[in-house]
C-alpha positions in Angstrom: 93.8 74.0 12.6 95.8 77.3 13.8 99.8 76.9 13.8 102.0 78.3 16.2 99.6 79.0 19.2 99.7 77.9 23.3 96.9 76.4 25.2 97.1 76.4 28.8 100.1 77.8 30.9 102.6 80.2 29.1 106.3 80.8 30.5 106.8 84.7 30.1 109.1 87.3 31.9 108.4 88.9 35.3 108.2 92.5 34.4 108.6 93.3 38.2 109.3 91.3 41.2 106.6 88.4 41.4 108.4 86.9 44.7 105.6 85.5 46.8 102.9 86.4 44.2 101.5 82.6 43.2 97.7 82.9 42.7 98.2 86.7 42.0 96.7 88.3 39.1 98.6 90.0 36.0 98.3 91.4 33.2 100.3 91.4 29.8 102.4 93.8 28.7 105.7 94.6 27.3 109.5 95.9 27.4 110.8 97.2 24.1 108.3 94.7 22.4 109.0 91.8 24.4 106.2 90.5 26.1 106.2 90.3 30.3 103.5 90.0 32.8 102.9 92.9 36.0 100.5 93.1 38.9 97.7 95.5 38.0 98.7 99.3 38.2 95.2 100.4 38.5 91.8 99.5 39.6 90.4 99.0 36.2 93.4 97.1 34.8 92.2 93.6 33.0 94.4 91.1 34.4 93.8 87.7 32.3 96.4 85.8 33.9 97.0 84.0 37.1 100.8 83.1 38.6 101.4 80.0 39.0 105.2 80.1 40.2 106.7 83.3 41.3 110.2 85.0 40.5 112.1 88.1 40.4 112.2 90.7 37.7 113.7 89.7 34.9 113.3 86.0 35.3 110.8 83.7 33.7 107.5 82.9 35.3 104.4 80.0 34.4 101.2 82.1 34.2 97.6 80.5 33.4 95.2 82.4 31.0 92.3 82.8 33.2 88.9 81.6 31.6 85.2 81.3 32.5 85.2 77.5 31.8 87.9 76.5 34.4 87.8 77.7 38.1 91.1 79.4 39.5 92.4 80.3 42.8 93.3 84.2 43.4 94.7 85.7 46.8 92.1 87.4 48.2 92.0 90.9 50.2 89.2 90.8 53.1 86.6 88.2 53.3 84.0 86.8 50.9 81.1 84.3 50.8 79.7 82.1 47.7 78.4 84.3 45.1 80.1 87.4 46.0 81.2 89.5 42.9 85.3 89.8 43.0 87.0 92.8 41.7 90.6 94.2 41.7 92.0 94.9 45.0 92.9 98.3 45.2 96.6 98.5 43.8 97.2 101.9 45.8 98.4 99.6 48.2 101.3 97.9 47.1 100.7 94.8 49.2 97.2 94.5 47.5 98.4 94.6 43.7 97.2 91.5 42.1 94.7 90.2 44.8 90.7 90.3 44.6 88.0 91.5 47.0 84.6 91.9 47.1 82.7 94.6 45.4 82.8 97.4 47.5 79.6 99.7 48.5 81.4 102.8 47.9 80.6 104.8 45.2 83.0 104.0 42.2 83.9 102.2 39.4 85.3 98.8 39.8 86.8 95.8 37.1 84.6 92.4 37.9 87.1 89.6 37.7 84.7 86.7 39.0 82.5 85.3 41.4 83.6 83.7 44.5 82.7 79.9 45.0 83.4 79.4 48.6 83.9 81.5 52.0 87.3 82.8 52.0 89.4 84.9 54.3 92.2 87.6 54.3 95.3 86.0 52.4 93.5 83.0 51.3 93.9 81.8 47.5 90.0 81.3 47.4 87.9 79.4 44.5 86.9 81.9 42.1 84.9 81.4 38.6 86.5 84.0 36.1 83.7 86.0 34.4 85.2 89.1 33.6 82.3 91.4 33.9 83.5 94.4 32.9 83.6 97.8 34.6 80.8 97.7 37.6 79.8 101.4 38.6 78.5 101.5 42.1 76.5 104.9 43.0 76.1 106.1 46.6 
């Protein structure tokens, strides 16, 4: 048995303002070797946690590690139907950082996060099966 490890939610510092960001995806980083979480800053970021409660920069937040065996709800940009592949939303739009959207048809490289398990509308926390599909390349 391993010692000094945690299972389930963890409490960690917010590396930026996460007010009203419950159900948004975040990734683990650090500030001078002190662990913290932030919203994805690029389209290929690997967000391995979902925010359970929100807080401001420098305050503690609870985050849930995402895993394939457990459904999660994630903030959605746009709409989806069951079976749609979900990827990181475009972080160039500040309001979309930490959200997911369906895999675009536009050429590009996208980070596959999971599969929608219900129909969803913009702003909804959509039921998702995490799959960490890696990079998906769409060609024109």
